[in-house]
N, C-alpha and C positions, 0 to 999 in steps of 0.2 A: 456487479454490486446491486443494481436495481432490483429490489426484492419483489416488485410487482410482477416480475417475469416468472417467479418461482413459487412453489408451495412452501409453507412454513416448516421449519426444522429448528427445534430448540438448540441443538448443538451448533448449527450454523449461525443462528441468531446470537448466541453467546459469543462465538468466535468473532462475529462482526462487531459486537459491542466492544470487545477488547481491542480490535483493530482500529476502530474509529478514534478511540481515546489515545491509542498509540500514535496515530497520525498527528493528532493535535499536539501531543507532547514533543514529537520530532520537530515540527515546524515552529512551535513556540520556543524551543531551546535553540534552534538554529538561528533565529533572528536576534542576534546580539549576545547569545549566551556564551560564545567562545571568544569574546573580545579581550578577555584577560589572558594572563600568561598561562601556558600549558602547565597543568598540575596545581594551579592555585585553587583554593576552596570553591570559588564561584565557578570556575572553568570545570572542575571535577563534578560539581553538582549538575551543571548543564549536560555533561557527558552521561551522567547517571540517568537523567530523565530521557535523554535522547536515545540511550541504548536499552532502556527498560522494556519497551515494546517496539524495538527497531524492526521487527518482523511484520509490521502492520500491513503493508501492501502485499507481501507474499501470502499472508493469511486471507486477504480478500480473494486472491487468485485460487487458493485452496477451497474457499467457500463456493466459488463458481464451479469448480470441478466436482465437489460433492453434490451439488444440485443438478448439474447438467450432464454428467457422464453416466449415471446409472442407466443400464440398458432398458429398464422398464419405463423411463421417461421418454415421451415422444418428442423428439427434436428433429425436424427435417431440414434439409438444405433450404427449402422454400421459407420455412419459419425463420431460419437464421438470417437470410438476406432480405426478407420483407418485414421482419419484426425486430429482432434483437439488434442487428447492426444499424439500421436506420435510427433507432431510438438513441443508441450511444452516440452516433455521429451528430444527430441534431443537438443533443445535450452538449457535446464537445464544442461544436461551432457556436452555439449560443453563449455558453459561459466564457469561451475564449474571447468572443466579441465584447461581452460584458466587462471583462477585465481590461481589455484594450480601451474600451470607451471610458472606463473609470479613470485610467491614467491620463487620457486626453482631457477629461474634465478637470482633473487636478492641475494639469499644466495650464489650462485656460484660466483657472482661478488664480494661479500664481502670476501669470504674465498678462492676462487680458487679451491674448492673441491665440488663435488656433491656426498654426502654420500648415500650409499645404504639404510640406515635407513630412511633418509628423503624421498627418492623415495617410499619406502614401505609405509610410513605413508601417503603420498599424495595419493597413489593408494587406500589404505584402506579408507581414508576419502571420496574419490570420489565414491567408491562402496557402502559405507554405508550412503551416503547422508549427510555427515558432510561437507556441502558446505559453501561457503561464506555467511555470515549471511543474506544479503539482498535477496538472492535467495530463501528465505523461501516462498516468494510470489508464486513462481512456484511450490513449494512443495504442497501448499494449493490448487492452481488452478487445479492441477491434480485431487484432490479429488472432487472439485466443478464440474469439467467436468464429472467425473465418475457418479456423482449423478444427472446429468441433466435429464435423463429420468424420474426420480421420481419428481424432482422439477417442471419440465415442465407439468407433469400430474396434480400436485397440482394446478399450476397456471391456467391450462386450465379448470379444473373441479370445482374449488372453486368459489362460488359466492362472492360478495363483503363482506358479513358478515363473511364467513368462512376464507377468506383471511386475514381480520383484526384480527380475533381470532388467526390464526396461527402466525401472526406477534406479537401479544400481548404476546403469550406464549414464543416466541423466545426472545422478549425484556425482559421479566421477568427472564427467565432462562439463557439467553446468554449475557445480558448486566447488568441488575440491580444486580442480585445475584453475578456475578463475581466482580462487583465493591464494593458491600457492605459486602462481606464475610470477608474482612480484618478488619472490624470495629465491635465493639460490637453492638447488641447482636449476630449477625450472626457469628462472629468469634468464638463464644463459641459452635457452632454446631459441633456434631461428628456423626459418623456412616453414614447411608445411606443419611439422609438429607444434609450432607456436600458434597455429590456427585451430588446433583441436578444441580449445575451450568454447563452450556455448555462451553467448552473451546474455545479459540480463533479460532482454526482450524475449528471446526464445526460451529462456529458462522458465518464464512464466507459464508456458505450456506444461512443463514438468511439474510445477507446483500444483496445477489443476489436477493432474493425474495422482499426485501424492495426496491431495485432499480427498479425492474419490477413494483411494486405497485405505486411508485412515478412517474414513467414514464407515467403511465395511469391516475394518479389523479392530478399531480402537475399543469398541464396546466389550471386547473379550480381554482387554488388558486393564490392569489397575491404573487408576488415574494418577496415582503418585509417581508411577514410572514416567509419565509424560511431564509431570512437574519437575522431576529430576533432569529430564532431557532439556526442558526450558532453562533450568538453572545452569546447566552445563553450557548451553548456547550463550546465555547472558554473560557468564564468566569469560568466554572467548571474545564476545563482542566488546564488553566494557573493559575487562582487564587487558585484553590484547591491544585495544585502541589506546588505552591509557599508557601502557608501557611503550608502544611504538611512537606515540605522540611526544612523550617525555624525551625519548631518544632523538626525535626529529626537531623538537622545539616548537612545534605547532601541530594542529589537529591532523592526524593521519586518518584518512577516510576509507582506506582500502578494506577494512573489516566492517564497515557500515553499509556496504552495498547489499542490495537485496539478494544477490547470488553468492554471498560470502558464507563461510562455514558456520560461524556463530549464529548469524541471522537465520539460516536454514534450520538449525537445531532449535532455535527459539520458536520458529513458525510451526515446526512439527510438534513441539511440546505444547504450545498454546492450543492449536487445533485439536491435537490428540487428546489433551485434557478435557476440552469441551465435548468432544465426541464420546469420550468415556464417561465423564461425570454426568452428563445430561442425556445419555442415551435413552433412558426410560421416561423422560419427562414428556408429557403430552403438550404442555404449553407453559410459557413463562411470559407474562404480559410485559414485564420491564424490558427484557432483552428483545422481545418482539417489537416493541415500540421504538427502542433505540436502533434496532436493525432497519426498520422501515425508514427511519429518518437519516440513516448513515450516509446515503448517497448525497442527499441535499447538504448535510453538514460538511461532507468532504468537498463538495463543489464550492461552497460559499465561505468556508471558514477563513480563507486567506484575506477576504475583504475585511472581516472583523479584526483579524490579527494586525493587518496593516493600519487599520483605523486606530487601534489602541497604541501601536508602536509610534505612530505619528504624534500622539498626544503624550508621549513620554512614559507610557506604561509598557515596558519591554524587558526582556531578559537582559541582564547586565546592568540595568539601571536600578534594580532592586535585588535583594538576595535571591539568587537563582534557586535556592532550596525550596522557596515557597512561591515565587512569582511565576515560575514556569507551569506548575500544575494549576495555579490560579488563572493564568492566561488560557490554558487548555480548557478549563471549565467554563470560562467566560465565552470562549469561541464556540464551545458546544452549545451553551444556552442560546446564544444568538443564532447559530445555525439551526437549532431545533425550532426556535420561534419562526425562522424563515420557512422551515418545512411545514409547520402548522398553518401558516398563511398560504403558501403556494399550493399545498395539496387541496385547497378548496377551489382552485382554478383547474377545471378539467384538463385543458391542453397542457398546462404546466405539470400537473400530476402525471400525465401520460408520457410526456416527452423530455421534461427538464429535470425532474428530481427522482 
Protein backbone atom coordinates (compact mmCIF):
# COMPACT_ATOMS: atom_id res chain seq x y z
CA UNK A 1 0.00 0.00 0.00
CA UNK A 2 2.75 2.58 0.67
CA UNK A 3 2.78 4.44 -2.63
CA UNK A 4 6.20 5.97 -1.97
CA UNK A 5 7.67 2.62 -2.97
CA UNK A 6 6.17 2.69 -6.45
CA UNK A 7 5.79 4.78 -9.59
CA UNK A 8 2.40 6.42 -10.15
CA UNK A 9 -0.32 4.59 -12.05
CA UNK A 10 -3.73 6.21 -12.55
CA UNK A 11 -5.62 2.86 -12.60
CA UNK A 12 -3.90 1.78 -9.38
CA UNK A 13 -4.51 5.17 -7.76
CA UNK A 14 -8.20 4.96 -8.70
CA UNK A 15 -8.46 1.41 -7.32
CA UNK A 16 -6.80 2.49 -4.06
CA UNK A 17 -9.20 5.40 -3.78
CA UNK A 18 -12.16 3.02 -3.99
CA UNK A 19 -10.49 0.59 -1.58
CA UNK A 20 -9.80 3.11 1.17
CA UNK A 21 -13.40 4.33 1.17
CA UNK A 22 -14.52 0.71 1.17
CA UNK A 23 -12.39 0.05 4.25
CA UNK A 24 -13.94 3.01 6.05
CA UNK A 25 -17.48 1.90 5.19
CA UNK A 26 -16.78 -1.64 6.42
CA UNK A 27 -15.45 -0.51 9.79
CA UNK A 28 -18.02 2.26 10.29
CA UNK A 29 -20.89 -0.17 9.69
CA UNK A 30 -19.38 -2.98 11.77
CA UNK A 31 -19.15 -0.80 14.90
CA UNK A 32 -22.79 -0.99 16.03
CA UNK A 33 -24.52 -1.23 12.69
CA UNK A 34 -25.71 -4.80 13.23
CA UNK A 35 -27.11 -4.30 16.72
CA UNK A 36 -30.70 -4.53 15.51
CA UNK A 37 -32.67 -7.54 14.40
CA UNK A 38 -31.51 -9.27 11.23
CA UNK A 39 -33.50 -7.94 8.30
CA UNK A 40 -34.64 -4.75 10.01
CA UNK A 41 -34.25 -1.53 7.96
CA UNK A 42 -31.26 -0.30 9.99
CA UNK A 43 -29.58 -3.69 9.96
CA UNK A 44 -30.11 -4.04 6.20
CA UNK A 45 -28.73 -0.54 5.59
CA UNK A 46 -25.61 -1.47 7.59
CA UNK A 47 -25.21 -4.62 5.49
CA UNK A 48 -25.58 -2.61 2.28
CA UNK A 49 -22.77 -0.20 3.22
CA UNK A 50 -20.65 -3.04 4.60
CA UNK A 51 -21.01 -5.08 1.39
CA UNK A 52 -20.79 -2.19 -1.09
CA UNK A 53 -16.98 -2.31 -1.29
CA UNK A 54 -16.34 -5.39 0.81
CA UNK A 55 -13.47 -6.14 -1.57
CA UNK A 56 -11.37 -3.24 -0.21
CA UNK A 57 -8.42 -5.21 1.18
CA UNK A 58 -8.25 -7.66 -1.75
CA UNK A 59 -8.11 -4.62 -4.05
CA UNK A 60 -5.12 -3.32 -2.09
CA UNK A 61 -3.37 -6.66 -2.67
CA UNK A 62 -4.20 -6.46 -6.37
CA UNK A 63 -2.69 -2.97 -6.53
CA UNK A 64 0.53 -4.30 -5.01
CA UNK A 65 0.65 -7.07 -7.61
CA UNK A 66 0.04 -4.66 -10.48
CA UNK A 67 2.91 -2.46 -9.31
CA UNK A 68 5.45 -5.04 -8.20
CA UNK A 69 5.07 -8.03 -10.51
CA UNK A 70 5.76 -6.55 -13.97
CA UNK A 71 9.11 -8.03 -15.13
CA UNK A 72 10.41 -4.63 -16.22
CA UNK A 73 10.29 -3.35 -12.64
CA UNK A 74 13.53 -3.94 -10.79
CA UNK A 75 12.80 -5.64 -7.46
CA UNK A 76 15.63 -7.64 -5.92
CA UNK A 77 15.70 -9.87 -2.85
CA UNK A 78 18.02 -7.32 -1.28
CA UNK A 79 15.53 -4.51 -1.92
CA UNK A 80 12.67 -6.54 -0.49
CA UNK A 81 14.46 -7.38 2.78
CA UNK A 82 16.31 -4.11 3.23
CA UNK A 83 13.62 -1.67 2.10
CA UNK A 84 10.09 -2.99 1.65
CA UNK A 85 9.76 -5.37 4.61
CA UNK A 86 11.56 -3.15 7.18
CA UNK A 87 9.28 -0.22 6.31
CA UNK A 88 6.13 -2.28 6.74
CA UNK A 89 7.43 -3.87 9.94
CA UNK A 90 8.37 -0.51 11.48
CA UNK A 91 4.95 0.93 10.60
CA UNK A 92 3.20 -2.14 12.00
CA UNK A 93 5.06 -2.13 15.31
CA UNK A 94 4.72 1.63 15.74
CA UNK A 95 0.98 1.78 15.12
CA UNK A 96 0.33 -1.39 17.12
CA UNK A 97 2.13 0.26 20.06
CA UNK A 98 0.19 3.48 19.47
CA UNK A 99 -3.17 1.68 19.68
CA UNK A 100 -2.09 -0.23 22.78
CA UNK A 101 -0.83 2.96 24.37
CA UNK A 102 -4.10 4.72 23.56
CA UNK A 103 -6.08 1.99 25.34
CA UNK A 104 -3.78 2.18 28.37
CA UNK A 105 -4.23 5.95 28.48
CA UNK A 106 -8.01 5.62 28.35
CA UNK A 107 -7.93 3.07 31.16
CA UNK A 108 -5.73 5.38 33.24
CA UNK A 109 -8.12 8.28 32.70
CA UNK A 110 -11.06 6.14 33.85
CA UNK A 111 -9.44 4.65 36.92
CA UNK A 112 -6.48 6.89 37.76
CA UNK A 113 -4.32 3.75 38.00
CA UNK A 114 -1.98 2.14 35.48
CA UNK A 115 -1.79 -1.47 36.57
CA UNK A 116 1.32 -3.57 35.98
CA UNK A 117 -0.82 -6.43 34.67
CA UNK A 118 -2.26 -4.17 31.96
CA UNK A 119 1.23 -3.06 30.93
CA UNK A 120 2.43 -6.66 30.80
CA UNK A 121 -0.54 -7.70 28.71
CA UNK A 122 -0.01 -4.82 26.28
CA UNK A 123 3.67 -5.71 25.92
CA UNK A 124 2.86 -9.38 25.35
CA UNK A 125 0.19 -8.53 22.77
CA UNK A 126 2.65 -6.27 20.96
CA UNK A 127 5.43 -8.87 20.88
CA UNK A 128 3.13 -11.73 19.88
CA UNK A 129 1.48 -9.79 17.04
CA UNK A 130 -1.89 -9.64 18.78
CA UNK A 131 -2.45 -6.21 17.31
CA UNK A 132 -5.46 -4.05 16.53
CA UNK A 133 -7.61 -6.09 14.19
CA UNK A 134 -7.36 -3.87 11.10
CA UNK A 135 -3.56 -4.15 11.18
CA UNK A 136 -3.92 -7.70 9.86
CA UNK A 137 -3.37 -6.21 6.41
CA UNK A 138 0.23 -5.41 7.37
CA UNK A 139 0.71 -8.92 8.78
CA UNK A 140 -0.31 -10.36 5.42
CA UNK A 141 1.61 -7.91 3.25
CA UNK A 142 4.82 -8.96 5.00
CA UNK A 143 4.22 -12.47 3.67
CA UNK A 144 3.29 -11.15 0.23
CA UNK A 145 6.53 -9.17 0.06
CA UNK A 146 8.61 -12.12 1.27
CA UNK A 147 7.21 -14.22 -1.60
CA UNK A 148 7.77 -11.55 -4.25
CA UNK A 149 10.88 -13.23 -5.76
CA UNK A 150 8.78 -16.33 -6.47
CA UNK A 151 5.65 -14.59 -7.72
CA UNK A 152 7.74 -12.26 -9.89
CA UNK A 153 9.50 -15.26 -11.42
CA UNK A 154 6.15 -16.86 -12.18
CA UNK A 155 4.78 -13.64 -13.71
CA UNK A 156 7.91 -13.18 -15.83
CA UNK A 157 8.22 -16.74 -17.12
CA UNK A 158 4.59 -17.83 -17.45
CA UNK A 159 2.97 -17.43 -20.85
CA UNK A 160 -0.64 -16.34 -21.08
CA UNK A 161 -1.95 -19.90 -20.91
CA UNK A 162 0.10 -20.84 -17.84
CA UNK A 163 -0.81 -17.59 -16.08
CA UNK A 164 -4.49 -18.31 -16.61
CA UNK A 165 -4.02 -21.89 -15.39
CA UNK A 166 -2.31 -20.66 -12.22
CA UNK A 167 -5.12 -18.19 -11.57
CA UNK A 168 -7.72 -20.89 -12.23
CA UNK A 169 -6.11 -23.18 -9.63
CA UNK A 170 -5.94 -20.30 -7.15
CA UNK A 171 -9.59 -19.41 -7.82
CA UNK A 172 -10.68 -23.01 -7.28
CA UNK A 173 -8.65 -23.66 -4.11
CA UNK A 174 -8.50 -20.14 -2.69
CA UNK A 175 -11.96 -18.76 -3.51
CA UNK A 176 -14.52 -21.40 -4.51
CA UNK A 177 -13.58 -24.08 -1.98
CA UNK A 178 -13.31 -21.70 1.02
CA UNK A 179 -16.77 -20.38 0.10
CA UNK A 180 -18.43 -23.72 -0.59
CA UNK A 181 -16.87 -25.80 2.19
CA UNK A 182 -19.49 -24.59 4.69
CA UNK A 183 -22.33 -25.98 2.57
CA UNK A 184 -23.23 -29.57 1.67
CA UNK A 185 -21.81 -31.68 0.16
CA UNK A 186 -18.36 -30.13 0.69
CA UNK A 187 -19.10 -29.54 4.37
CA UNK A 188 -19.14 -33.34 4.74
CA UNK A 189 -15.53 -33.72 3.60
CA UNK A 190 -12.97 -34.91 6.13
CA UNK A 191 -9.30 -35.84 6.14
CA UNK A 192 -6.86 -34.52 3.54
CA UNK A 193 -9.46 -33.25 1.01
CA UNK A 194 -10.86 -30.99 3.74
CA UNK A 195 -7.44 -29.32 3.83
CA UNK A 196 -7.34 -28.47 0.12
CA UNK A 197 -8.74 -24.91 0.48
CA UNK A 198 -6.18 -22.08 0.64
CA UNK A 199 -6.75 -19.76 3.59
CA UNK A 200 -7.20 -16.00 3.36
CA UNK A 201 -3.58 -15.17 4.19
CA UNK A 202 -2.15 -17.21 1.35
CA UNK A 203 -4.96 -16.22 -1.00
CA UNK A 204 -3.60 -12.68 -0.81
CA UNK A 205 -0.68 -13.86 -2.96
CA UNK A 206 -3.14 -14.95 -5.63
CA UNK A 207 -4.88 -11.59 -5.51
CA UNK A 208 -1.53 -9.98 -6.29
CA UNK A 209 -1.11 -12.16 -9.38
CA UNK A 210 -4.70 -11.42 -10.39
CA UNK A 211 -3.99 -7.70 -10.10
CA UNK A 212 -0.95 -8.07 -12.33
CA UNK A 213 -2.89 -10.10 -14.92
CA UNK A 214 -5.76 -7.62 -15.04
CA UNK A 215 -3.39 -4.68 -15.32
CA UNK A 216 -2.05 -6.31 -18.48
CA UNK A 217 -5.37 -7.45 -19.95
CA UNK A 218 -8.14 -5.12 -18.76
CA UNK A 219 -7.28 -2.28 -21.12
CA UNK A 220 -8.37 -4.56 -23.97
CA UNK A 221 -11.80 -5.11 -22.38
CA UNK A 222 -14.81 -2.85 -22.11
CA UNK A 223 -15.10 -1.22 -18.68
CA UNK A 224 -18.80 -2.06 -18.49
CA UNK A 225 -17.94 -5.76 -18.45
CA UNK A 226 -16.04 -5.23 -15.22
CA UNK A 227 -18.89 -3.16 -13.85
CA UNK A 228 -21.22 -6.11 -14.47
CA UNK A 229 -18.69 -8.40 -12.78
CA UNK A 230 -18.67 -6.12 -9.73
CA UNK A 231 -22.49 -6.03 -9.65
CA UNK A 232 -22.63 -9.83 -9.80
CA UNK A 233 -20.21 -10.02 -6.89
CA UNK A 234 -22.18 -7.46 -4.90
CA UNK A 235 -25.37 -9.45 -5.42
CA UNK A 236 -23.66 -12.58 -4.09
CA UNK A 237 -22.11 -10.74 -1.13
CA UNK A 238 -25.12 -8.64 -0.14
CA UNK A 239 -27.97 -10.87 -1.27
CA UNK A 240 -26.36 -14.11 -0.07
CA UNK A 241 -25.44 -12.64 3.31
CA UNK A 242 -28.93 -11.18 3.74
CA UNK A 243 -30.66 -14.45 2.92
CA UNK A 244 -28.41 -16.62 5.08
CA UNK A 245 -28.58 -14.13 7.95
CA UNK A 246 -32.37 -14.15 7.89
CA UNK A 247 -32.32 -17.94 8.00
CA UNK A 248 -29.80 -17.90 10.87
CA UNK A 249 -31.38 -15.04 12.79
CA UNK A 250 -28.09 -13.14 13.05
CA UNK A 251 -25.31 -11.91 10.78
CA UNK A 252 -23.80 -14.68 8.66
CA UNK A 253 -20.22 -13.68 7.96
CA UNK A 254 -19.10 -16.53 5.69
CA UNK A 255 -19.74 -14.56 2.49
CA UNK A 256 -18.02 -11.44 3.82
CA UNK A 257 -14.55 -12.97 3.97
CA UNK A 258 -11.87 -11.65 1.63
CA UNK A 259 -11.56 -15.06 -0.04
CA UNK A 260 -15.29 -15.61 -0.60
CA UNK A 261 -16.76 -15.79 -4.09
CA UNK A 262 -18.75 -12.56 -4.10
CA UNK A 263 -15.91 -10.51 -2.64
CA UNK A 264 -13.49 -11.89 -5.23
CA UNK A 265 -15.84 -10.99 -8.08
CA UNK A 266 -16.25 -7.51 -6.60
CA UNK A 267 -12.47 -7.08 -6.34
CA UNK A 268 -11.89 -8.19 -9.93
CA UNK A 269 -14.71 -5.91 -11.08
CA UNK A 270 -13.44 -2.83 -9.23
CA UNK A 271 -9.80 -3.27 -10.19
CA UNK A 272 -10.61 -4.32 -13.76
CA UNK A 273 -12.91 -1.32 -14.21
CA UNK A 274 -10.19 1.05 -13.04
CA UNK A 275 -7.56 -0.66 -15.22
CA UNK A 276 -9.85 -0.44 -18.25
CA UNK A 277 -11.43 2.97 -17.70
CA UNK A 278 -8.25 4.84 -16.78
CA UNK A 279 -5.72 2.96 -18.92
CA UNK A 280 -5.00 5.97 -21.13
CA UNK A 281 -4.91 8.56 -18.37
CA UNK A 282 -1.50 10.05 -17.72
CA UNK A 283 -2.45 11.68 -14.42
CA UNK A 284 -5.38 12.32 -12.09
CA UNK A 285 -4.50 14.63 -9.22
CA UNK A 286 -7.52 13.67 -7.09
CA UNK A 287 -6.94 9.91 -7.07
CA UNK A 288 -3.18 10.42 -6.83
CA UNK A 289 -3.59 12.50 -3.67
CA UNK A 290 -6.06 10.09 -2.08
CA UNK A 291 -3.83 7.15 -3.02
CA UNK A 292 -0.81 8.79 -1.42
CA UNK A 293 -2.79 9.38 1.77
CA UNK A 294 -4.49 5.97 1.81
CA UNK A 295 -1.90 4.14 3.93
CA UNK A 296 -2.02 6.81 6.63
CA UNK A 297 -5.82 6.89 6.52
CA UNK A 298 -5.93 3.10 6.84
CA UNK A 299 -3.55 3.08 9.79
CA UNK A 300 -5.17 5.91 11.75
CA UNK A 301 -8.89 5.79 10.98
CA UNK A 302 -9.77 3.45 13.85
CA UNK A 303 -8.54 6.09 16.31
CA UNK A 304 -11.05 8.56 14.93
CA UNK A 305 -13.85 6.03 14.59
CA UNK A 306 -13.50 4.98 18.24
CA UNK A 307 -13.28 8.64 19.29
CA UNK A 308 -16.60 9.38 17.58
CA UNK A 309 -18.24 6.17 18.82
CA UNK A 310 -17.27 6.98 22.43
CA UNK A 311 -19.13 10.29 22.05
CA UNK A 312 -22.33 8.71 20.85
CA UNK A 313 -21.75 9.20 17.13
CA UNK A 314 -21.98 5.65 15.86
CA UNK A 315 -23.86 3.30 13.59
CA UNK A 316 -27.02 2.05 15.26
CA UNK A 317 -27.49 5.26 17.27
CA UNK A 318 -28.60 7.21 14.19
CA UNK A 319 -30.21 5.99 10.95
CA UNK A 320 -27.60 3.74 9.33
CA UNK A 321 -28.60 4.87 5.86
CA UNK A 322 -26.74 8.17 6.39
CA UNK A 323 -24.65 7.88 9.56
CA UNK A 324 -22.37 5.14 8.16
CA UNK A 325 -21.23 7.09 5.07
CA UNK A 326 -21.02 10.21 7.25
CA UNK A 327 -18.71 8.40 9.68
CA UNK A 328 -16.62 7.11 6.79
CA UNK A 329 -16.21 10.63 5.39
CA UNK A 330 -15.37 12.03 8.83
CA UNK A 331 -12.72 9.37 9.42
CA UNK A 332 -11.29 9.98 5.97
CA UNK A 333 -11.07 13.72 6.62
CA UNK A 334 -9.34 13.16 9.97
CA UNK A 335 -6.96 10.57 8.51
CA UNK A 336 -6.19 12.82 5.57
CA UNK A 337 -5.37 15.67 7.96
CA UNK A 338 -3.08 13.30 9.88
CA UNK A 339 -1.33 12.50 6.60
CA UNK A 340 -0.91 16.19 5.75
CA UNK A 341 0.77 16.73 9.12
CA UNK A 342 2.87 13.57 9.32
CA UNK A 343 4.21 13.81 5.78
CA UNK A 344 6.04 16.98 6.81
CA UNK A 345 8.12 14.91 9.26
CA UNK A 346 10.81 13.12 7.18
CA UNK A 347 11.14 9.96 9.29
CA UNK A 348 7.37 9.65 9.68
CA UNK A 349 6.86 10.07 5.94
CA UNK A 350 9.49 7.41 5.22
CA UNK A 351 8.58 4.78 7.81
CA UNK A 352 5.12 5.36 9.31
CA UNK A 353 2.74 6.44 6.56
